[in-house]
C-alpha positions in Angstrom: 147.0 91.5 79.6 145.7 90.5 76.2 146.4 87.4 74.8 146.0 87.8 70.9 148.7 89.4 68.9 147.5 92.0 65.9 148.6 91.3 62.4 151.4 93.2 62.6 153.6 94.2 65.6 153.0 98.4 66.4 154.9 99.8 69.2 152.9 102.4 69.2 150.2 100.1 70.4 152.0 98.1 72.7 155.1 100.1 74.5 152.7 102.8 76.6 150.2 100.2 77.8 153.1 97.6 78.9 155.0 100.2 80.8 151.9 101.0 82.7 151.2 97.4 83.2 155.0 97.1 84.8 154.1 100.3 86.6 150.9 99.4 88.2 151.9 96.3 89.2 155.4 98.2 91.1 157.8 95.7 89.4 160.6 98.1 89.1 160.7 98.4 92.9 163.2 97.2 94.8 162.5 95.1 98.0 164.8 95.1 101.3 165.1 91.1 101.2 167.6 89.5 103.3 167.1 86.5 101.4 168.2 87.6 98.2 171.9 89.1 97.1 171.1 93.0 96.3 172.5 94.2 93.1 172.5 98.3 92.9 172.8 100.9 89.6 172.6 104.7 90.4 171.9 106.5 87.0 174.2 109.1 86.2 171.8 111.6 87.0 170.9 113.7 83.8 170.7 117.7 84.2 167.6 118.8 85.0 167.5 121.2 82.2 168.1 118.1 79.9 166.2 116.5 77.0 166.5 112.9 76.3 169.9 112.8 73.6 171.4 109.8 72.1 173.9 109.9 74.8 171.5 109.4 77.4 169.7 106.6 75.5 173.1 104.7 75.1 173.8 105.0 78.5 170.3 104.0 79.9 169.9 101.1 77.5 173.1 99.4 79.1 172.0 100.0 82.8 168.4 98.7 81.9 169.7 95.8 80.1 171.9 95.0 83.4 169.3 95.5 86.3 166.5 93.5 84.0 169.1 90.7 83.7 169.5 90.6 87.5 166.1 91.0 88.4 165.3 87.9 86.3 168.7 86.3 88.1 167.2 86.6 91.4 168.8 89.6 92.4 167.1 92.7 94.8 168.0 95.0 91.9 167.4 98.5 92.7 168.2 101.0 89.7 168.1 104.4 91.3 166.9 107.6 89.3 167.4 111.4 89.3 168.3 114.5 88.1 170.9 116.6 89.0 170.3 120.4 89.6 173.4 120.8 86.8 174.3 124.7 88.6 175.7 126.6 85.6 173.4 125.4 82.8 170.4 125.5 84.8 171.5 129.6 86.1 171.9 130.2 82.3 168.5 128.6 81.3 166.6 130.8 84.0 168.6 133.9 82.9 167.8 133.8 79.7 164.2 133.1 80.0 164.3 136.4 82.3 166.2 138.3 79.8 164.3 137.2 76.7 160.6 137.7 78.0 161.0 140.4 81.0 164.1 142.4 79.7 165.5 141.9 83.5 169.0 139.9 85.0 169.1 138.1 88.3 170.2 141.2 89.6 167.0 143.1 89.2 165.1 139.9 91.1 168.1 139.6 94.0 169.2 136.5 95.0 166.0 134.9 96.7 163.7 136.1 94.3 165.8 134.9 91.2 166.5 131.3 93.1 162.3 131.0 93.4 162.3 131.2 89.8 164.7 128.7 89.4 162.5 126.6 91.3 160.0 127.3 89.7 161.6 126.1 86.4 162.4 123.1 87.7 159.2 122.1 89.0 158.2 122.7 85.2 160.8 121.2 83.4 162.2 119.4 85.4 160.2 115.7 84.5 160.4 116.2 81.2 164.3 114.3 80.9 162.1 111.4 83.4 159.6 111.1 81.0 161.2 111.0 78.2 163.4 108.0 80.0 160.5 105.8 80.9 159.7 106.0 76.9 162.9 104.2 76.6 161.7 101.6 78.8 164.0 102.3 81.6 162.7 100.0 84.7 164.4 102.6 87.3 162.8 102.5 91.1 161.0 105.6 90.5 159.7 105.8 94.5 163.4 106.3 95.4 164.1 109.6 92.3 166.2 111.6 94.2 167.4 115.2 93.1 171.2 116.5 93.5 169.3 119.9 96.1 166.7 117.7 97.7 166.3 117.8 101.6 168.3 114.9 102.1 171.2 115.6 99.8 171.5 118.7 100.7 172.0 117.6 104.6 174.5 115.1 103.2 176.4 117.7 101.1 176.9 120.0 104.6 177.8 117.3 106.4 180.4 116.5 104.0 181.8 120.2 103.7 181.8 120.5 107.5 183.7 117.4 108.1 186.7 118.1 105.5 186.6 121.2 106.6 187.3 120.6 110.4 189.8 117.6 109.0 191.7 120.3 107.1 190.9 119.0 103.8 188.6 121.7 102.7 190.3 125.3 103.1 189.5 129.4 101.4 192.5 130.5 100.3 194.0 132.1 97.1 195.1 130.3 94.3 195.3 130.4 90.3 192.0 128.9 89.3 190.3 128.9 86.0 188.0 132.0 85.1 184.9 131.3 82.7 184.4 135.5 81.6 181.5 134.0 79.8 179.9 131.8 82.9 181.4 134.4 85.4 182.4 131.5 87.4 185.7 129.5 88.6 185.9 126.1 87.2 187.5 122.9 88.2 190.3 121.6 86.0 188.2 118.8 85.0 185.8 121.6 83.6 188.8 122.7 81.5 189.1 121.6 78.0 192.1 121.7 75.9 192.0 122.5 72.1 194.8 123.6 69.7 194.5 127.1 68.4 196.9 129.1 66.5 198.4 132.0 68.0 202.1 134.3 68.3 205.1 134.3 70.2 205.8 137.4 70.9 209.4 138.6 71.8 209.4 142.0 74.0 212.1 143.6 75.2 211.9 145.1 79.0 214.7 147.8 79.6 217.3 147.2 82.1 216.4 150.3 84.7 219.5 153.5 84.4 221.3 150.9 81.5 220.8 150.2 77.4 220.3 147.0 78.3 217.4 144.7 77.8 216.3 141.3 78.3 213.4 139.4 76.0 210.7 137.9 77.2 208.5 135.3 75.2 204.5 135.3 75.7 201.5 134.2 73.8 199.5 136.7 76.1 200.8 139.9 76.2 197.9 141.7 77.9 199.0 140.3 81.0 202.3 142.1 81.2 200.3 144.8 82.9 200.6 142.3 86.0 204.1 141.5 85.8 206.0 142.0 89.3 209.3 140.3 88.1 211.4 139.1 85.5 213.1 135.1 86.6 216.1 133.5 85.3 217.7 130.3 86.2 220.3 130.7 88.8 223.1 128.5 86.5 222.5 130.5 83.9 225.8 132.6 83.4 224.3 134.8 80.1 222.1 136.7 83.5 223.9 136.3 86.8 224.8 140.0 86.1 221.1 141.2 86.2 220.1 139.0 89.3 218.9 141.3 91.6 218.7 144.4 89.4 215.6 146.5 88.0 213.6 146.2 85.0 211.2 148.8 83.7 207.6 147.5 82.5 207.0 148.4 79.3 203.5 150.4 78.8 203.6 150.5 82.5 206.6 152.1 83.6 206.3 150.1 86.7 209.8 148.7 88.4 210.3 145.3 88.5 213.2 142.9 90.0 215.0 140.6 88.1 214.6 137.2 90.0 216.5 133.9 90.2 214.9 130.5 90.2 215.5 127.3 89.1 211.9 127.0 87.6 213.4 128.6 84.4 214.6 126.4 81.8 217.5 128.2 80.9 217.2 126.2 77.7 214.3 126.9 76.4 213.7 130.5 74.6 215.7 133.4 75.6 216.2 132.0 79.5 214.4 134.7 80.6 210.5 134.4 81.7 208.2 137.3 82.8 206.1 136.6 86.4 202.7 137.2 86.5 201.7 136.0 89.5 198.3 136.8 89.0 197.6 134.9 85.6 199.6 131.8 85.6 200.0 129.0 87.6 203.7 128.4 87.4 204.1 131.9 88.2 201.9 131.7 91.1 204.1 129.6 92.9 207.2 131.6 91.9 205.9 134.6 93.1 204.7 132.9 96.8 208.5 131.5 96.9 209.7 135.6 96.1 207.3 137.1 98.0 205.8 138.9 95.0 202.9 141.1 94.7 200.0 139.5 92.6 198.4 142.2 90.4 195.2 141.2 89.2 194.9 143.7 85.3 191.4 141.4 84.3 187.9 141.8 86.0 185.2 139.4 85.7 184.4 139.9 81.7 188.4 139.5 80.7 188.3 143.0 80.5 191.3 145.1 81.3 190.3 146.8 85.3 191.8 149.8 87.1 195.6 148.5 86.9 196.2 148.7 83.4 196.2 152.2 83.1 194.8 153.2 79.5 193.8 150.1 78.7 191.4 150.2 80.9 188.1 148.7 80.0 189.2 146.9 76.9 188.3 143.2 76.1 191.6 141.5 76.7 192.0 140.6 72.9 191.1 144.1 72.0 193.9 145.3 74.6 196.3 142.7 73.0 196.0 144.7 69.7 196.5 147.9 70.7 199.7 147.1 73.2 201.4 145.0 70.8 201.5 148.5 68.0 202.3 150.6 71.1 205.0 148.1 71.3 205.9 148.2 68.4 205.9 152.0 67.9 208.6 152.1 70.9 211.0 149.1 69.4 210.5 146.9 71.7 208.9 144.1 69.7 212.1 142.0 69.1 210.2 139.2 66.8 207.0 137.9 66.5 206.9 134.2 65.6 203.4 131.7 64.8 203.0 129.3 67.6 200.4 126.8 67.8 199.7 125.9 71.6 197.0 123.9 73.7 194.5 126.4 75.3 191.8 126.0 78.0 188.5 126.3 77.3 185.6 126.0 79.2 183.7 122.7 79.0 180.3 124.3 78.5 180.4 127.2 76.7 183.7 126.9 74.7 185.2 130.6 75.9 188.7 130.5 76.7 189.3 130.6 80.0 191.5 132.9 82.2 194.3 131.7 84.5 193.5 134.2 87.6 194.6 134.6 91.4 191.0 134.4 93.5 190.1 133.5 96.7 188.3 130.8 96.3 187.4 127.4 98.5 189.4 124.1 97.3 189.2 120.6 98.6 193.2 119.3 99.7 193.3 116.3 96.7 196.5 114.6 98.0 195.0 112.6 101.3 191.7 111.7 99.3 193.7 110.3 96.4 195.6 108.0 97.4 193.1 105.4 99.1 191.2 106.1 96.0 194.1 105.4 93.9 195.1 102.0 96.0 191.2 100.7 95.5 191.9 100.9 92.0 195.5 98.9 92.1 194.5 96.4 94.3 191.4 95.2 92.5 188.7 96.3 95.1 187.3 98.3 91.7 187.7 97.1 88.1 187.3 99.3 84.7 185.7 97.2 82.1 187.8 97.4 79.5 190.9 97.8 82.3 192.7 100.2 80.1 190.4 102.9 81.6 192.3 102.1 84.9 194.8 103.9 83.4 193.3 106.7 82.7 191.7 107.3 86.4 195.3 106.5 87.7 196.9 109.1 85.3 194.4 111.7 86.5 194.7 110.9 90.6 198.4 110.6 91.1 198.7 113.8 88.9 195.8 115.5 90.9 195.7 119.3 92.1 193.4 120.9 95.1 190.0 120.7 93.4 188.4 124.1 93.4 184.9 124.0 94.6 183.3 127.5 94.8 181.6 129.0 92.1 180.1 132.7 91.6 176.6 131.3 91.1 173.4 131.8 93.0 171.3 128.1 91.6 173.2 125.5 93.5 174.4 124.3 97.3 175.4 127.5 99.2 178.9 127.2 100.8 177.9 126.7 104.3 180.4 129.1 106.0 179.4 132.4 108.1 181.3 135.6 108.4 180.6 138.5 111.2 179.5 141.7 109.6 181.4 143.4 112.9 185.0 141.1 113.4 185.0 139.5 110.1 184.9 136.1 112.4 184.2 132.7 110.1 182.3 129.8 111.1 181.4 127.1 109.2 178.2 125.0 109.8 175.7 122.0 109.1 173.2 124.5 110.8 172.7 128.4 109.8 174.7 130.9 111.9 172.9 134.1 112.6 174.7 135.3 115.7 178.5 135.6 115.7 179.8 133.6 118.3 182.8 136.2 119.4 181.1 139.8 119.2 177.7 138.8 119.3 177.1 140.5 115.9 174.8 139.8 112.9 176.7 137.0 110.3 176.0 136.7 106.3 176.2 133.2 104.8 179.0 132.8 101.9 177.8 134.2 98.7 179.3 131.5 96.5 178.2 127.9 95.8 179.6 125.0 95.7 180.7 122.9 92.3 178.1 120.6 91.0 180.0 118.1 90.8 180.6 118.1 95.1 177.2 116.7 95.3 177.1 114.6 92.4 180.5 112.9 94.2 177.8 111.5 97.0 175.6 110.4 94.7 175.9 106.3 95.4 175.6 106.9 99.0 173.4 110.6 99.6 170.9 109.1 98.0 170.5 106.1 100.0 169.8 108.2 103.1 173.7 109.3 104.7 174.5 110.5 106.9 172.1 108.6 108.3 172.7 105.0 108.7 169.3 104.0 106.9 168.1 100.4 106.0 168.3 101.2 102.2 172.0 102.2 103.0 173.0 99.1 104.5 171.4 96.9 102.6 172.2 98.6 99.1 175.2 100.2 99.6 178.0 99.7 98.3 176.8 99.6 94.9 177.3 97.5 92.5 178.1 98.7 88.6 178.2 102.1 87.6 177.9 102.6 83.6 179.6 105.7 82.1 181.0 107.5 79.2 184.6 107.9 79.6 184.9 111.6 79.1 183.8 112.0 82.8 186.1 109.6 84.4 187.8 112.7 85.9 184.6 114.7 86.7 182.4 112.2 88.5 183.9 108.9 88.7 187.2 109.8 90.6 185.0 111.8 92.5 183.0 109.1 93.7 185.5 106.9 94.8 187.3 109.1 97.0 184.3 110.5 98.7 182.5 107.1 98.8 186.2 105.9 100.7 186.6 109.0 102.8 182.5 109.4 104.2 181.2 105.6 104.1 184.8 104.0 104.7 183.8 101.5 101.4 184.5 101.9 97.8 181.0 102.7 96.5 181.0 99.9 93.6 183.2 97.6 92.5 182.7 98.2 89.0 183.0 101.0 86.2 181.7 99.8 82.9 183.1 102.7 80.6 181.4 102.9 77.3 182.2 105.4 74.6 180.4 108.1 72.5 177.7 107.9 70.0 178.9 109.5 66.9 176.7 110.0 63.4 177.2 107.8 60.5 180.7 109.7 59.4 182.4 109.2 62.9 181.6 113.1 63.7 179.8 113.9 67.5 176.2 114.8 67.2 176.3 118.8 68.0 173.8 121.9 67.2 176.7 123.5 64.9 176.9 120.6 62.6 173.0 120.2 62.4 173.5 115.9 62.8 172.0 115.6 65.8 169.1 112.8 65.9 166.6 113.0 68.4 165.9 109.5 70.1 162.1 110.1 70.6 161.5 110.3 67.0 163.3 107.1 66.4 161.2 105.5 69.4 157.8 107.4 67.7 159.0 106.0 63.9 160.3 102.4 64.8 160.1 101.8 68.7 161.8 101.9 71.8 162.6 97.8 71.2 164.9 99.0 67.7 166.4 101.8 69.2 168.0 99.9 72.2 168.7 96.7 70.0 170.3 98.6 67.4 172.3 100.9 70.4 173.8 97.3 72.1 174.4 95.6 69.0 178.3 95.4 67.4 178.6 97.5 70.8 181.6 97.0 72.7 183.1 98.3 76.2 184.9 101.3 76.2 184.7 102.2 72.1 182.8 104.9 70.6 179.7 103.7 68.2 178.2 105.3 65.0 174.9 105.6 64.5 173.3 104.2 61.2 169.5 104.0 60.4 169.7 101.5 58.7 171.0 99.3 61.8 167.6 100.6 63.6 165.9 99.2 60.6 167.5 95.8 60.9 166.4 96.3 64.7 162.8 96.7 63.7 162.9 94.1 61.3 164.2 91.5 64.0 161.1 92.5 65.8 159.0 91.8 63.4 160.8 88.5 62.8 160.2 87.4 66.3 156.2 88.7 66.4 155.0 86.7 62.9 157.3 83.4 64.6 155.0 83.7 67.7 151.8 84.9 65.6 152.8 81.5 63.6 153.2 79.4 67.2 150.1 80.5 68.3 148.0 79.4 65.1 149.1 75.7 66.0 149.1 76.0 69.6 146.5 73.8 71.9 148.6 73.1 74.8 148.3 75.4 77.5 151.1 75.6 79.4 155.1 75.4 79.1 156.9 71.7 79.2 159.2 69.4 77.2 157.9 65.9 76.2 159.3 62.7 77.7 160.1 61.4 73.8 161.9 63.7 71.7 162.9 64.0 67.9 165.8 64.6 66.0 165.2 68.0 65.5 164.0 68.7 68.6 166.9 67.6 70.3 169.0 69.8 68.1 167.1 73.4 68.6 166.9 72.7 72.5 171.1 72.1 72.5 171.3 75.3 70.0 169.3 76.9 72.5 171.1 75.6 75.8 174.3 76.8 74.4 173.0 80.1 73.2 171.9 80.2 77.3 175.3 80.1 78.4 177.1 81.8 75.7 174.9 84.9 76.5 175.0 84.5 80.0 178.4 84.3 80.0 178.8 87.7 78.1 176.9 89.4 80.1 178.5 88.2 83.4 181.7 90.4 81.6 179.7 93.1 80.2 180.0 92.0 76.9 176.4 93.1 75.9 176.8 93.7 72.2 178.3 90.5 72.0 175.3 88.7 73.9 172.8 90.6 71.5 174.6 89.1 68.6 174.1 85.6 69.9 170.7 86.5 70.4 169.7 87.6 67.1 171.6 84.7 65.3 169.9 82.2 67.2 166.3 83.3 67.1 166.5 84.6 63.3 168.8 81.7 61.9 168.3 78.6 64.4 164.5 78.8 65.6 162.8 81.0 62.6 164.5 79.8 59.7 165.0 76.6 60.4 163.6 74.6 63.5 160.0 76.1 62.4 160.6 74.7 59.2 161.9 71.6 60.3 158.5 70.7 62.2 155.9 72.5 60.1 154.5 68.9 59.0 154.0 68.0 62.8 151.9 70.6 63.5 149.7 70.5 60.5 148.0 68.1 62.8 146.0 66.5 59.5 149.5 65.5 58.1 150.8 63.5 61.3 149.9 61.8 64.4 148.7 63.3 67.8 151.9 62.3 69.8 153.9 64.2 67.5 152.2 67.2 66.9 152.1 67.8 70.6 155.9 67.4 71.3 156.6 69.7 68.4 153.9 72.0 70.0 155.5 71.9 73.9 159.8 72.2 72.3 158.3 75.1 70.3 156.5 76.5 72.9 159.2 75.9 75.8 161.7 77.4 73.1 159.9 80.4 72.2 159.1 81.4 76.0 162.3 80.7 76.9 164.2 82.8 74.2 161.8 85.7 74.8 163.0 85.9 78.6 166.8 85.7 77.3 166.2 88.6 74.9 163.5 90.6 77.7 166.2 92.6 78.9 167.4 94.0 75.6 163.7 94.2 73.8 161.8 94.3 76.5 158.5 95.8 74.9 158.0 93.3 72.8 159.1 90.4 74.5 156.5 91.2 77.5 153.6 91.1 74.9 154.6 88.3 72.9 155.1 86.3 76.6 152.1 87.3 77.7 150.0 86.2 74.8 151.8 82.2 75.1 151.4 79.5 77.6 153.4 80.9 80.4 154.3 80.6 84.2 153.8 83.5 86.2 152.2 87.0 85.8 154.9 88.9 83.9 157.8 88.2 82.0 159.7 91.2 83.7 159.9 89.0 86.6 160.5 85.7 85.2 163.4 83.6 85.7 166.2 84.1 83.6 166.9 80.9 81.6 169.7 78.6 82.9 172.8 76.1 81.4 171.1 72.6 81.8 172.9 69.6 81.6 169.7 68.2 80.8 169.6 69.9 77.2 173.2 69.0 76.3 172.6 66.9 72.9 175.6 67.0 71.4 175.3 64.1 69.0 172.2 64.4 68.3 173.1 68.0 67.5 175.9 66.7 65.3 173.9 64.7 63.1 170.7 67.1 62.3 174.1 70.0 61.8 175.3 67.5 58.8 171.9 67.0 57.7 171.2 70.9 57.4 174.8 71.3 55.7 173.9 68.8 52.9 170.4 70.8 52.5 172.0 74.3 52.6 174.8 72.8 50.0 172.2 71.7 48.2 170.3 74.8 47.7 173.4 77.3 46.9 174.5 74.6 44.1 170.8 74.5 42.7 170.9 78.3 42.6 174.0 79.0 41.7 172.5 77.2 38.5 169.2 78.9 38.4 167.3 75.4 39.2 164.0 76.5 40.8 162.9 75.6 43.6 159.4 73.8 42.3 161.7 71.7 40.1 162.1 68.3 42.3 164.9 66.2 41.5 166.5 62.6 42.2 169.1 63.0 45.3 171.8 60.4 45.4 173.4 60.1 48.7 176.7 59.1 49.4 178.3 59.1 52.9 179.4 56.8 55.9 177.1 58.0 58.1 173.9 56.4 56.6 171.7 56.5 59.0 171.6 60.1 60.4 170.9 60.9 56.7 167.8 58.1 56.2 166.3 59.4 59.6 166.9 62.9 57.7 165.2 61.5 54.5 161.8 64.1 55.4 163.8 66.7 55.4 166.0 66.9 52.9 163.4 66.1 50.2 160.9 68.7 51.4 163.5 71.6 52.0 166.1 70.6 49.2 163.2 70.1 46.3 164.1 66.5 46.1 161.6 63.9 44.2 163.6 60.8 45.7 166.5 60.0 47.7 168.7 56.5 47.3 170.9 56.5 50.0 174.3 54.4 49.7 177.6 53.9 47.7 177.2 55.8 44.0 178.8 53.3 41.5 179.5 56.6 39.1 179.1 60.0 39.3 178.8 60.5 35.2 176.1 63.0 34.3 175.6 64.7 38.1 175.8 67.1 39.6 177.7 67.5 43.1 176.7 68.8 46.5 179.5 68.0 48.8 180.2 69.1 52.3 182.6 67.3 54.9 180.4 64.3 55.9 178.3 63.7 52.6 178.3 63.8 48.9 175.0 64.4 47.3 174.6 64.0 43.7 171.4 65.1 41.3 170.8 63.7 37.5 172.8 66.0 35.5 169.9 65.9 33.0 167.3 67.2 35.7 169.5 70.4 35.9 171.8 72.0 33.4 174.8 71.1 30.8 178.4 69.6 32.3 180.1 72.5 31.0 178.3 75.1 33.5 178.9 72.4 36.6 182.4 71.9 35.9 182.8 75.6 35.9 180.8 75.9 39.0 183.0 73.3 41.1 186.3 74.4 39.8 185.4 78.1 41.6 184.3 76.1 44.5 187.6 74.3 44.5 189.3 77.8 44.6 187.5 79.3 47.3 188.1 76.4 49.4 191.5 76.6 48.7 191.9 80.4 49.4 190.0 79.7 52.8 192.0 77.2 53.5 195.4 79.3 53.0 193.6 82.0 55.2 193.3 79.4 58.0 196.5 78.7 57.7 198.2 82.3 57.6 196.1 83.0 60.8 197.6 79.6 62.5 201.3 80.4 61.2 201.0 83.9 62.7 202.9 84.0 66.0 201.1 86.7 67.6 197.7 85.2 66.8 198.6 81.9 68.7 200.2 83.8 71.3 197.2 85.8 72.2 193.9 84.1 70.9 191.9 82.0 73.5 192.7 78.3 73.0 189.0 77.6 72.0 189.3 79.9 69.4 192.4 78.6 67.9 190.9 75.3 67.9 187.6 76.1 66.0 190.2 77.5 63.4 192.1 74.3 63.3 188.2 73.0 62.8 187.4 74.8 60.3 190.3 73.7 58.1 190.0 70.2 58.9 186.2 70.7 57.2 187.4 73.1 54.0 189.8 70.1 53.7 187.6 67.4 53.5 185.2 69.2 51.4 187.8 70.4 49.1 188.8 66.6 48.8 185.2 65.6 47.8 184.7 68.1 45.5 188.0 67.7 43.6 187.0 63.8 43.2 183.6 64.7 41.6 185.2 67.4 39.2 187.5 64.6 38.4 184.8 62.2 37.7 183.3 65.0 35.5 185.9 65.3 33.6 186.1 61.9 32.5 182.9 62.5 30.4 
């Protein structure tokens, strides 16, 4: 690695070089090392169809920060990567390509030839997102990369399916499923998104047979009436008791249907009469089972009316609806039409309105599996961060229905069930079954595939070798932290938890770190339709991966959405440049070749070491609490304000060897090098590229920053007394600068400084700093006999006066002091309000309350001093 730093930091010249260095030295690989504790994160596998988007960048940045931190803390840290086969998404992609380029459908090719095309597509494009993750700096163990349809994961899928089937927890049955007519497949409940849509309640008259009487039913989906097989009323509803058992004539169809009694009907809602369509409504399906009603399916797999719909056959559901309403109006059977907004289920992928449909499908029986998974969260074995998302998880799990796992697709894990072509015998087996064990005839495999989430649910342990008891599984499982968005808690998180407990007897992870969504600067989701998408690779190309990473984590708090502002990326890039320039300055004056602290420390050295030590403690505490955004902000504040803007300025005379003695020059180098290299280690998980490049150019211990030790808090670096004294000197310098700026006095104009304080030694020790950094020509420390004709700069610990004649006129100074008094009074009032707020005092941590009290005390002292200066000035 080069030991020189270019004049300006260019991410384009650094990042690929650094990543290659890490890869060649195998730094991402996690070894099974019994002397170390393991720390494992499995990547939420991106779809093999995917391209890196801002959500990926956010998700992977958080994971990479955690894995780099734990690696530097001495863990055997495994970040296990891979991709998901993404059944529907991938099949749609390949079918579209086939249609556009060859004007063919998958049926023209046949199943085997089509699947060959999908595998070819996967080989061509599947590594795209992996390469993009590498550009972000992801330190995954690429040697362990997995795919949900690789041999090992496929073996695990079959093992789980057969085991659950043998336990009676997987079954095949007719149930109401969510069907997407666009994707032409069943969907699980988690794959249905609900949105409010405008619609109508159509109130329709159903005539009673051989009578002038009729009942009125209300529906939002009148096309489904073609499949009605009853009308239900509540047995306690006196209005309709005389009709129970009688027959109605179904309008437009002429089919005779019974009036039945069922407690499901709410007699207070609507007319108290409910049309029952067992094949197209989940509640009606259950009513139909109780009353042994026929299930009449009236929609085909494209949501068109089928042969059971009479003259409406072949019409799209919405076209049929229009014509049927007109026909009902012509027959005088529309009682009334009411506008009605209601929640409508849509496909999570294509947004098409789904149809509830009775269908023969495969299901997982969820209640027995859900209970241990509920208990794992309730008893604290698995923690959600933030914990409010545990409620979302528990609500889903406690109200869960059986999971429909079959999909009418070709790409995916084909269901391991085999049917006899002669006698219909069914065999579920991990191994292919060609001959019927009952009659000896040939068998064929179920054509459906499993829900993509079925294999994803096994990801934490299937990727480590399960069902074999591998060394990886024994050492790295259970994993530690799952990082994911709140939007896939029911899709993925819940299913991994119950799967892990059921199949391994262990929770798959102990912590679920939930993050929010990335939105644009206006708070909108990124979408093609809005045209507001931002390509992370473009940001990386223009500003560097470190800038993007730091922007994504700064200000972020677990579980909350965040907005993307390009200005914040620019600020993060400027931060990288600030560190780069500080390092180049340091290198100009460094003659030492190793990192060690001197025996003798000056006051400014003790101050920066004390501040650095406090930063280490706070940053580690926040990383351990998963408050990555807070940790990043503390790093930013320490580096920019304390290290660059203050310490480097304070030690410049010591670094300029001609102006100082050799001992203080070397000690300044040593402290600067120690703080700088260790601060780079603190920052490394957040901004890995720039920190590694700079660290390699400075004196250092070890081969690479990525495997260096993460700094730890040290009692030996606690210098609270010296730190406080230096802070007081700096506070006075800041106040003098502020006063001079307010009075438009240029920095080049030096003036005498008269300082009055109870802590004279502190300011005598700091004379050189004050003189140089506060533009003082002379400093006098002691009792000030008179403040006549002088301008004051007042802190809680000292008062500094500058002769008015060397600055500006008295009237302007009076106005400035009055303005400062008003500001201080306002601050005191604000703190008093906060401390008198019972809610704040009850909820805030004690250290926060103490900090507010200290602020108030400082404001009050400064106010007293400022009022005294103004009082003296008014006497002139």
